[in-house]
N, C-alpha and C positions, 0 to 999 in steps of 0.2 A: 846139341846144336840144332837149330831149326833147318829143316830140309823140306822142300815142296813135295807134297804127296802125289801130285799129278803134273804132267808136262803142260806148259802153257802153249796154246796154239799160236800160229803166226799172227793171226788177226788180233788176238788179245795182247800179244807182245807189242805189236806195232801201234795199237791204239794207246797203250800205256806210254810208249816212248814218244808219241806225238804230243803229249802234254808238255814235254821239255824241248820240243822242236823250236828252233829260232829262225824260222822262215820270215816271220813278220818283223820288220824293223821298227815299226811304229812311225812316229812323225819325223819328217826330215825338214831341216831348216836350210835356208839359202845363205851361202857365205857372202858377207858384204864386200869382200875384197875382189873375188873372182866370179861370183855368181853361181858356183857349183853347188850341188846338193851335198849336204853333210848331215851327220847325226848331231843333235843339239848337245851343247856343252862338251864338244870334242874338237880337236884340231882338224882343220880342213885338209883332206888328203891331197888336194890339188896344189894349193899355194902355201900351206904350212902355217897359216895365220890362226891365232886364237885371241879374241878380245883385242883387236887392233895391234897385235904384236907378232913378230915372227918367232915361232916357237921351234919349228923344225924346218930345215932346208927343204924346198919343194922338190918334187920328183923331176929329174932331168929328162928332157925329151930325147936326148941323144945318147943316153946310157946304153951300153951294150957291148 
């Protein structure tokens, strides 16, 4: 089995992991129903619409 000969430093480890980091969301689009920002080609988290249809019930304001 392959085993590393030397221990990786924190900076090497973190720089390697930074390539897989998902901090950047890319472009956001605006929902035509409610005007909230959402990721393209996905259901709006605020109103639950996708392509002029209700796909998921919207989040309730009074839940709790």
